[in-house]
Structure formats: structure tokens, C-alpha cells
C-alpha positions in Angstrom: 0.1 -0.2 0.2 1.3 3.7 -0.8 -0.5 6.5 1.3 0.4 10.1 -0.1 -0.6 12.7 2.8 0.8 14.8 5.5 2.6 13.9 8.8 0.6 14.4 11.7 2.9 15.0 14.7 0.3 14.0 17.3 -0.2 10.6 16.0 -4.3 10.6 15.3 -4.5 11.2 11.4 -2.8 11.6 8.7 0.7 9.1 7.3 0.4 7.8 10.9 -3.0 6.9 10.8 -2.8 5.3 7.1 0.3 3.6 8.4 -1.5 2.2 11.5 -4.5 1.2 9.7 -2.5 -0.9 6.6 -0.6 -2.8 9.6 -3.8 -3.4 11.6 -5.3 -4.8 8.0 -2.6 -7.0 7.4 -0.5 -5.5 4.9 2.8 -3.7 4.3 2.6 0.4 4.3 4.6 2.9 2.2 4.6 6.6 2.0 5.3 9.7 0.6 4.9 12.7 2.8 3.5 16.0 1.4 3.7 18.1 4.3 4.7 18.3 7.8 2.5 19.4 10.7 3.0 20.6 14.0 -0.3 19.7 15.6 -2.0 18.0 18.4 -5.5 17.6 19.3 -5.8 21.3 20.7 -5.1 22.0 17.1 -2.5 22.8 14.2 0.3 25.0 14.8 2.2 25.0 11.9 2.7 23.5 8.5 5.3 23.2 6.2 4.9 21.7 2.7 7.6 19.5 0.8 8.5 20.6 -2.6 6.5 18.8 -5.1 9.8 17.3 -6.4 10.6 15.8 -3.1 7.0 14.2 -3.2 7.4 12.7 -6.5 10.8 11.4 -5.6 9.2 9.2 -2.8 6.5 8.0 -4.8 8.9 6.9 -7.5 10.9 5.2 -5.1 8.1 3.2 -4.1 7.1 2.4 -7.1 10.6 1.1 -8.4 10.9 -1.0 -5.5 7.2 -2.8 -4.2 4.5 -3.8 -6.2 1.9 -1.5 -4.7 -1.8 -3.2 -5.0 -3.5 0.5 -4.1 -2.9 3.9 -3.5 -4.7 6.4 -1.0 -4.1 10.3 -1.0 -4.9 12.8 2.2 -3.8 16.0 2.5 -2.0 17.1 -0.5 -1.3 21.2 0.9 -1.3 23.1 -2.3 -1.8 23.2 -6.1 1.8 22.6 -6.9 2.1 19.5 -5.2 -1.8 18.1 -6.6 -0.1 18.6 -10.1 2.8 16.6 -9.2 1.0 13.7 -7.4 -1.4 13.9 -10.5 1.4 13.6 -12.8 3.2 10.6 -10.8 0.0 8.6 -10.5 -0.8 9.1 -14.3 2.2 6.9 -14.8 0.3 3.8 -12.8 -3.1 4.0 -14.2 -3.9 0.4 -13.1 -3.3 0.7 -9.6 -6.8 1.6 -7.6 -6.6 5.0 -6.1 -9.0 6.2 -3.2 -8.7 10.0 -2.5 -9.8 11.6 0.7 -9.7 15.1 0.1 -8.8 16.7 3.1 -9.6 20.4 3.5 -10.2 21.0 7.1 -8.6 18.8 9.9 -10.9 17.8 12.9 -9.8 20.8 15.0 -11.0 23.4 12.4 -7.7 24.2 10.5 -7.7 24.8 7.1 -5.2 21.9 5.0 -5.8 22.4 1.6 -5.3 25.8 -0.2 -8.7 27.0 -1.5 -7.4 28.0 -4.7 -6.0 24.0 -5.0 -9.5 22.9 -4.8 -10.0 23.7 -8.9 -6.4 21.5 -9.4 -7.6 18.6 -7.8 -10.9 18.6 -9.5 -9.2 18.9 -12.8 -6.2 16.7 -12.6 -6.8 14.4 -9.8 -10.3 13.2 -9.3 -10.8 11.7 -12.9 -8.2 9.3 -11.5 -9.7 8.3 -8.3 -11.4 4.6 -7.8 -13.0 6.0 -5.1 -13.6 9.5 -3.9 -14.3 9.5 0.4 -15.5 13.0 0.8 -17.8 14.3 4.2 -20.4 16.8 4.0 -18.5 20.1 4.1 -16.1 18.6 1.4 -18.5 17.8 -0.8 -20.1 21.4 -0.6 -16.7 22.8 -1.3 -16.1 20.4 -4.4 -19.7 20.9 -5.8 -20.9 24.3 -4.3 -24.1 22.2 -3.6 -25.9 22.3 0.2 -24.8 18.5 1.4 -26.0 19.0 4.7 -29.4 19.0 3.5 -30.8 15.5 3.0 -33.2 16.5 0.2 -30.2 17.7 -1.9 -28.2 14.3 -1.4 -28.9 12.7 -4.8 -27.8 16.0 -6.7 -24.8 16.1 -4.4 -23.9 12.5 -5.5 -24.7 12.8 -8.9 -22.5 16.0 -8.8 -19.7 14.5 -7.2 -19.6 11.2 -9.8 -19.8 14.1 -12.4 -16.2 15.2 -11.5 -14.6 11.9 -12.7 -14.1 9.1 -9.9 -15.4 5.8 -10.5 -17.2 6.0 -7.4 -17.7 7.8 -4.2 -18.3 7.1 -0.5 -20.0 10.2 0.9 -19.3 10.4 5.0 -22.5 11.6 6.9 -20.8 12.0 10.0 -21.8 16.0 9.8 -24.7 15.6 9.7 -27.5 15.5 12.4 -29.4 12.9 14.1 -28.7 9.5 16.4 -27.9 7.6 13.0 -24.9 8.5 10.6 -25.5 7.5 6.8 -22.9 6.7 4.7 -23.6 6.7 0.9 -21.8 4.7 -1.6 -22.5 5.2 -5.2 -21.2 4.2 -8.8 -22.4 3.6 -11.9 -24.5 0.9 -10.7 -26.2 2.6 -8.0 -26.1 3.4 -4.5 -26.0 1.7 -1.2 -26.3 3.3 2.3 -24.5 2.4 5.2 -26.2 3.3 8.2 -24.5 3.3 11.7 -25.2 4.5 15.2 -23.7 7.9 16.2 -21.1 7.6 18.7 -20.6 10.0 21.4 -17.6 12.4 21.1 -15.5 13.8 18.1 -12.7 11.6 17.2 -9.7 12.7 15.3 -8.5 11.0 12.0 -11.6 9.2 11.1 -11.6 10.5 7.5 -8.0 9.0 7.2 -8.5 6.0 8.6 -11.6 4.9 6.4 -10.0 5.7 3.1 -7.1 3.7 4.4 -9.0 0.7 5.6 -11.2 1.2 1.9 -8.2 1.2 0.0 -6.9 -1.7 1.9 -9.9 -3.6 1.1 -9.7 -3.1 -2.7 -6.1 -4.1 -2.5 -7.4 -7.4 -1.0 -9.9 -8.0 -3.7 -12.9 -6.8 -2.4 -14.6 -4.6 -5.1 -15.3 -0.8 -4.0 -18.5 -1.4 -2.9 -17.6 -3.9 -0.5 -14.6 -2.7 0.4 -16.7 0.7 1.6 -18.9 -1.4 3.9 -15.7 -3.3 5.5 -14.0 0.0 5.8 -16.8 1.8 7.5 -17.4 -1.4 9.7 -13.5 -1.3 10.4 -13.9 2.7 11.8 -16.6 1.7 14.2 -14.5 -0.9 15.7 -11.7 1.8 16.0 -13.8 4.2 17.4 -15.3 1.7 20.0 -11.8 1.3 21.5 -10.8 4.8 21.2 -9.5 6.7 23.9 -8.6 10.5 25.0 -5.1 11.0 25.5 -4.8 14.4 25.1 -5.9 17.8 26.1 -7.8 18.9 23.2 -10.7 16.5 24.0 -10.8 14.8 20.8 -10.9 10.7 20.7 -8.1 8.9 19.2 -8.7 5.6 17.4 -7.7 2.1 18.7 -6.6 -0.1 15.4 
């Protein structure tokens, strides 16, 4: 597995969450770090974005040596990095790609330059096997009110129209005692419903996308991999704990 994402010094999200998920799911994890963040459960203090050529060099080094079964992307930081990643991944079109369009951290800090959204849409999303936005990210990508249940069909159609072969729209930012995550591809949609757990967790989006990519790498269909990934995150949430002082739950893999 290859994850292309930012580093979280608090260990709850980003590269750290991805690698823990890969290990827990029984696969070897490799990485290309796009940015180094100084963060903890209280927030993001600083972000250092690596030069795009260094990101591409990491990706090339992994592919030169390992039989990569699937790729997952997370925090890509800016337009130049997104272009570099898209250029590198076009050389490996047969490898499944799961894109978590990370834009905002759980703490509320902006992690994706707003000017980079157009580049993400134009250059990277058409390469995706599965796109995994939450409701705020879906709104940013489509300009539609993703939080409104009556708009959900339009939002799903608009996300698919951006180019990914499938979408898993995460409903955790919605309201109610139950959360509905919706998977959709060319063959139809499937709602994955589960209880809403108390508290605010850190790194759930990263973990979900990493688990989904792992399922695809192991031969599951994207739809089945999405269902398996949601179940995995629910188990991780059940064992979560609050280690830091910021009030965020950290997943136990």
C-alpha cells in the first residue's frame, strides 16, 4: 500500500493513521509525505509543505521497489503538490486510487489551499477509483448544500460527474442518532447506516479511506470495501481513548 499525505505529529491522523490502519489490516504500508505539520489534539500550529519534486521522488522510490496494490491520498496542501501527485499517478493507471479530499482538520484548521480545489477537481479526481468526501468537503467540491437531505441525490450525482468511478459520501457531519454513509457508482447506490457514537474523534476520515483502499487491494469490490471500511472504523471508535488535552478521541487500531 502507498499513502500520499501529510504527517501528524500527534499521531492521530495523516500518514500515522494510514500506516497504523495498513498494519492492522495485514498489509505493508509505504508513504510519500506531502507536508509536515506541528499539531496535536488542540490544533495545528504550523504546516511545512515539502517541495513537489520531493513528493514525486518519494512516489517514484516506492514504485521502483514495491508491487503497489493500491494508493490512498490525504492532505495534499497546495496546487503544485496536487499537480505533482497527479502527474506521478498517471504513470500507474492500473493501480486503484482512493482519494480522501482533506480540506479541514478535525480541529477546524484549513489543510488545503482553497486555490488548489480547482486543480484537485481537474487533475486528480478523474483518476480516482473511490472519492471519500465528508459533507463539508462535498459542499466545497460541488457548491451544493450537502447537509440538506433533500439535496443528497444532486450532491452524489455532482460528485460522480467530477470523474471518480465511485463515491463514498460520509455523513458524520450530519445530525441525528444514526449516521448514513452513502456509496454510489455507475451501478447504483448503497446506504451504510450505523449509530452515532458520542464524542469527536481525530483521524476517522484518514482511517476510513486507508481501510477502504486496503480492502480494494485485497480483492474486494469498491462497494464491499466501503462497507468493510465503515465497519472497521466503528470498531476502532469503540476502542478509542482520549489521551491529549484537546477533547478529541484517538482511534485504537
